[in-house]
MITI-786329 format. One record per residue (C-alpha): x, y negated, z negated; residue in three letters. Coordinates in steps of 0.02 Angstrom, whole numbers, padded with zeros to 5 digits, m for minus. Layout:
<rs>
       c1       c2       c3   kolfi
        X        Y        Z     ALA
...
</rs>
This chain:
<rs>
       c1       c2       c3   kolfi
    05695   m07751    05521     MET
    05846   m07664    05598     ILE
    05797   m07701    05781     PRO
    05776   m07886    05735     TYR
    05948   m07888    05651     LEU
    06030   m07804    05802     ILE
    05943   m07923    05923     PHE
    05988   m08075    05817     GLY
    06170   m08022    05802     THR
    06187   m07993    05989     LEU
    06105   m08159    06027     LEU
    06219   m08254    05907     ILE
    06373   m08167    05979     ILE
    06322   m08219    06155     VAL
    06287   m08397    06098     MET
    06452   m08415    06004     LEU
    06574   m08313    06108     MET
    06701   m08406    06215     PRO
    06666   m08426    06399     LYS
    06708   m08259    06480     ILE
    06651   m08305    06653     ILE
    06561   m08471    06626     SER
    06443   m08559    06505     THR
    06307   m08526    06632     LYS
    06340   m08339    06617     PHE
    06324   m08344    06427     ASN
    06164   m08444    06441     TYR
    06091   m08323    06569     PHE
    06140   m08172    06462     THR
    06052   m08247    06311     ALA
    05890   m08262    06409     PHE
    05907   m08083    06474     VAL
    05915   m08027    06291     LEU
    05762   m08132    06249     LEU
    05666   m08055    06394     PHE
    05713   m07875    06358     LEU
    05673   m07889    06172     PHE
    05500   m07959    06209     ALA
    05460   m07851    06361     ALA
    05510   m07686    06278     LEU
    05413   m07712    06117     ARG
    05280   m07584    06075     GLY
    05200   m07676    05930     ASN
    05138   m07848    05889     GLY
    05011   m07956    05802     SER
    04903   m08082    05893     GLY
    04837   m08016    06058     ASP
    04967   m07882    06097     TYR
    04854   m07729    06087     PHE
    04709   m07828    06160     THR
    04817   m07864    06313     TYR
    04851   m07679    06338     LEU
    04667   m07634    06322     ARG
    04602   m07773    06433     TYR
    04737   m07749    06565     ALA
    04666   m07577    06604     GLU
    04492   m07647    06637     LEU
    04534   m07758    06788     ILE
    04528   m07637    06933     THR
    04437   m07735    07069     SER
    04424   m07909    07145     ILE
    04250   m07922    07071     LYS
    04324   m07906    06896     GLU
    04462   m08031    06938     VAL
    04326   m08157    06982     LEU
    04222   m08117    06827     ASN
    04239   m08282    06733     PHE
    04145   m08214    06582     SER
    04290   m08094    06549     PHE
    04379   m08147    06388     PRO
    04548   m08172    06473     MET
    04590   m08311    06595     GLU
    04609   m08279    06781     ILE
    04799   m08281    06776     GLY
    04797   m08130    06662     PHE
    04663   m08047    06767     ARG
    04764   m08068    06928     VAL
    04919   m07993    06847     LEU
    04816   m07849    06776     ALA
    04735   m07814    06945     TYR
    04901   m07813    07038     LEU
    04974   m07701    06904     ASN
    04830   m07576    06916     ASN
    04841   m07582    07105     LEU
    05023   m07531    07092     ALA
    04981   m07396    06964     GLY
    05097   m07463    06828     PHE
    05074   m07451    06640     HIS
    04982   m07600    06557     PRO
    05145   m07643    06467     GLN
    05207   m07711    06635     VAL
    05075   m07849    06624     VAL
    05148   m07905    06457     ILE
    05325   m07895    06528     ALA
    05270   m07998    06679     ALA
    05200   m08134    06566     MET
    05363   m08136    06468     ASN
    05461   m08150    06630     LEU
    05358   m08299    06691     ILE
    05367   m08386    06523     SER
    05553   m08364    06494     LEU
    05601   m08405    06674     THR
    05511   m08572    06658     CYS
    05594   m08609    06490     ILE
    05763   m08558    06561     TYR
    05747   m08683    06703     LYS
    05677   m08819    06590     PHE
    05820   m08808    06465     VAL
    05950   m08788    06603     ASP
    05892   m08950    06685     LYS
    05866   m09064    06534     TYR
    05968   m09003    06385     SER
    06146   m09064    06351     PRO
    06172   m08915    06233     ASP
    06089   m08761    06305     LYS
    06138   m08639    06167     MET
    06068   m08754    06033     LEU
    05908   m08765    06135     SER
    05894   m08575    06131     ILE
    05910   m08578    05942     LEU
    05774   m08712    05930     CYS
    05666   m08604    06044     PHE
    05671   m08450    05932     LEU
    05526   m08498    05816     PRO
    05413   m08527    05967     LEU
    05479   m08368    06049     TYR
    05436   m08259    05899     PHE
    05267   m08341    05879     GLN
    05209   m08337    06060     PHE
    05317   m08233    06178     ASP
    05318   m08090    06054     MET
    05133   m08095    06009     HIS
    05027   m08222    06107     ALA
    05102   m08204    06281     ALA
    04962   m08296    06372     ARG
    04999   m08453    06272     THR
    05185   m08427    06303     ALA
    05156   m08420    06492     VAL
    05047   m08576    06489     ALA
    05175   m08671    06385     VAL
    05318   m08615    06497     GLY
    05228   m08664    06658     ILE
    05180   m08832    06583     SER
    05363   m08883    06565     THR
    05376   m08890    06755     ILE
    05258   m09039    06744     GLY
    05389   m09149    06660     LEU
    05465   m09186    06830     LYS
    05298   m09250    06894     TYR
    05267   m09353    06737     LEU
    05430   m09443    06770     PHE
    05395   m09462    06957     GLU
    05216   m09525    06929     ASN
    05138   m09387    07033     ARG
    04965   m09359    06961     LEU
    04906   m09230    07089     VAL
    05059   m09118    07067     LYS
    05055   m09139    06878     TYR
    04870   m09091    06876     THR
    04913   m08940    06983     GLY
    05041   m08882    06854     ILE
    04916   m08907    06712     VAL
    04787   m08809    06813     PHE
    04911   m08667    06842     LEU
    04955   m08664    06656     ALA
    04769   m08666    06616     GLY
    04749   m08508    06720     CYS
    04835   m08418    06576     PHE
    04768   m08519    06429     HIS
    04636   m08655    06436     THR
    04724   m08747    06294     ALA
    04847   m08812    06426     ALA
    04716   m08940    06481     TRP
    04759   m09042    06327     ILE
    04911   m09101    06425     LEU
    04812   m09187    06563     LEU
    04767   m09347    06466     PRO
    04951   m09368    06422     PHE
    04987   m09419    06602     TYR
    04899   m09585    06571     PHE
    05002   m09630    06417     ILE
    05168   m09555    06470     ARG
    05250   m09724    06502     ASN
    05172   m09811    06353     LEU
    05306   m09908    06259     TYR
    05255   m09903    06077     LEU
    05342   m10007    05947     ASN
    05450   m09890    05843     ARG
    05368   m09947    05683     TYR
    05197   m09920    05760     LEU
    05244   m09740    05801     ARG
    05294   m09697    05623     LEU
    05157   m09805    05547     GLY
    05020   m09718    05646     SER
    05085   m09546    05593     ILE
    05087   m09601    05410     LEU
    04911   m09675    05422     MET
    04844   m09515    05501     LEU
    04928   m09411    05367     ALA
    04841   m09511    05231     LEU
    04675   m09515    05324     PHE
    04674   m09326    05356     SER
    04712   m09294    05172     ALA
    04557   m09392    05116     VAL
    04430   m09373    05257     PHE
    04372   m09232    05370     SER
    04410   m09263    05554     ILE
    04320   m09108    05618     ASN
    04152   m09195    05630     ASP
    04229   m09337    05732     LEU
    04308   m09212    05851     ILE
    04144   m09119    05874     LEU
    04051   m09282    05911     LYS
    04183   m09326    06041     PHE
    04172   m09154    06122     LEU
    03982   m09166    06128     GLN
    03987   m09314    06247     VAL
    04096   m09223    06373     LEU
    04003   m09167    06531     PRO
    04037   m08983    06495     PHE
    04009   m08888    06334     SER
    04152   m08761    06342     TYR
    04272   m08854    06227     PHE
    04134   m08900    06105     TYR
    04078   m08718    06088     VAL
    04258   m08657    06074     LYS
    04307   m08784    05942     PHE
    04148   m08756    05842     SER
    04167   m08567    05841     SER
    04348   m08572    05783     TYR
    04310   m08710    05656     MET
    04178   m08603    05571     HIS
    04277   m08441    05585     SER
    04327   m08359    05420     SER
    04483   m08291    05508     VAL
    04543   m08448    05599     PHE
    04457   m08594    05514     GLY
    04580   m08628    05373     TYR
    04685   m08786    05350     PRO
    04864   m08805    05411     PHE
    04980   m08822    05259     PRO
    05060   m08992    05237     ILE
    05221   m08904    05184     TYR
    05232   m08798    05342     ASP
    05411   m08804    05412     PRO
    05346   m08849    05586     ARG
    05268   m09007    05520     LEU
    05417   m09054    05411     ILE
    05539   m09027    05555     LEU
    05430   m09127    05674     LEU
    05420   m09274    05554     LEU
    05610   m09269    05539     GLY
    05628   m09268    05729     ILE
    05510   m09418    05744     ASN
    05616   m09514    05618     VAL
    05774   m09470    05716     ALA
    05692   m09528    05878     VAL
    05649   m09691    05788     PHE
    05833   m09725    05758     PHE
    05925   m09650    05905     PHE
    05825   m09648    06066     PHE
    05872   m09788    06185     ARG
    05744   m09920    06222     LYS
    05717   m09935    06409     GLY
    05762   m09756    06455     ASP
    05603   m09692    06540     ARG
    05637   m09507    06517     LEU
    05679   m09528    06333     GLU
    05522   m09633    06311     ASN
    05417   m09491    06385     ILE
    05501   m09370    06265     PHE
    05469   m09490    06120     ALA
    05285   m09501    06168     ASN
    05271   m09312    06177     LEU
    05350   m09290    06005     ILE
    05244   m09429    05931     TRP
    05083   m09356    06002     LEU
    05134   m09186    05935     ASN
    05137   m09256    05758     ALA
    04974   m09351    05786     VAL
    04887   m09191    05843     LEU
    04952   m09094    05693     MET
    04868   m09216    05574     PHE
    04710   m09237    05678     VAL
    04687   m09048    05689     LEU
    04757   m09007    05516     ARG
    04593   m08930    05457     GLU
    04610   m08794    05590     ASN
    04773   m08697    05589     THR
    04728   m08604    05748     PHE
    04715   m08766    05848     PHE
    04871   m08839    05770     VAL
    04978   m08690    05819     THR
    04902   m08666    05993     ARG
    04879   m08845    06053     LEU
    05035   m08926    05981     THR
    05145   m08790    06059     ALA
    05123   m08881    06226     PHE
    05209   m09033    06149     PHE
    05323   m08945    06025     ASN
    05414   m08858    06167     ILE
    05500   m09023    06208     TYR
    05595   m09019    06042     THR
    05708   m08893    06130     LEU
    05779   m09037    06230     VAL
    05748   m09182    06112     VAL
    05854   m09109    05971     ILE
    06011   m09086    06080     PRO
    05983   m09260    06153     LEU
    05978   m09333    05978     LEU
    06135   m09239    05927     LEU
    06224   m09300    06084     ALA
    06217   m09475    06007     ARG
    06343   m09414    05878     TYR
    06459   m09326    05999     LYS
    06585   m09468    06002     LEU
    06773   m09467    05962     PRO
    06748   m09564    05801     GLY
    06605   m09457    05738     ARG
    06671   m09280    05753     LYS
    06643   m09238    05569     MET
    06469   m09313    05567     GLU
    06423   m09221    05727     TYR
    06488   m09054    05662     ALA
    06394   m09075    05497     PHE
    06229   m09122    05578     ILE
    06240   m08984    05708     LYS
    06282   m08852    05578     LEU
    06139   m08914    05470     SER
    06020   m08900    05619     THR
    06082   m08724    05657     VAL
    06059   m08673    05475     TYR
    05882   m08745    05464     VAL
    05824   m08659    05624     TYR
    05904   m08493    05577     LEU
    05815   m08503    05409     LEU
    05651   m08550    05494     PHE
    05667   m08407    05618     THR
    05712   m08282    05481     ALA
    05555   m08333    05386     GLY
    05446   m08300    05539     ILE
    05528   m08130    05571     VAL
    05512   m08079    05388     ALA
    05324   m08110    05393     ARG
    05305   m08025    05562     GLY
    05259   m07849    05610     VAL
    05380   m07704    05621     GLU
    05470   m07698    05788     TYR
    05437   m07539    05887     LYS
    05502   m07502    06059     PHE
    05374   m07473    06194     PHE
    05349   m07292    06243     SER
    05233   m07215    06373     ILE
</rs>
């Protein structure tokens, strides 16, 4: 636990310390710490050791183009280039961390009114994906670039971003249908009502069979086979707990969006739709924890910006006390959430050749 405590202390110092050079410098330094801590790890759950083993196997173009290989082509290209250069397989993991965190850095820098708070909100996702499931982290990071094209109504470019994200994890394709509902203006009561109805429905009925029937009618069988295999897996096919902090936090964020997002603001409406769909997916997929954690990450990433935007509503001269209380409460909740993830995680070991 000592490396986690040192890392957490350094990160908090950087986040809280006064501007030495500029706020931008503090923000950049925080992301350098995030990158180094992930890239230099020598242990992990999820796919960490699988990445190291598979990275050594891609030594030719033929293997890069082998689509039956159990890692997507993005990983295979990185592994091939790494082997061509003669580097250690750890460099492939570091490269995925670099891509992921660079994308998140630019996303938060562009859209968040409180960048340090966004970093704090990012930590649960960071410890879940960047530290263990780096392919998903890369896909999620790349997908955030697509927000610009959602707003600008550029389907081809948005599809290109989804395709690029899908080169690291096929789960990214769940974002493509969102393009067609991005500008949907839902009544606020309809948003919350639909979430409540799905929560009740998923508690009484099984939705898995409906999902399988839907996937069966698709012109390709990949997603049907994948969903079916994970659904019946003794390792992955267990239900997502209704008391999970991710679900509770997301419901709270949806309620806050209900009260504080401006009607008529297109960007905020896109964010509201992303957060709403995140909650919908959690209840639709609740029987399968693996799918909840993997698929909703592509929507949950937008909470990094949505939470600071919501808090900005309180940053007014007459609401200083309210703003301070709500922000401190948010910081406390996310620190507690992050500490819970770290406490259940694997021992941190530094990478060594």
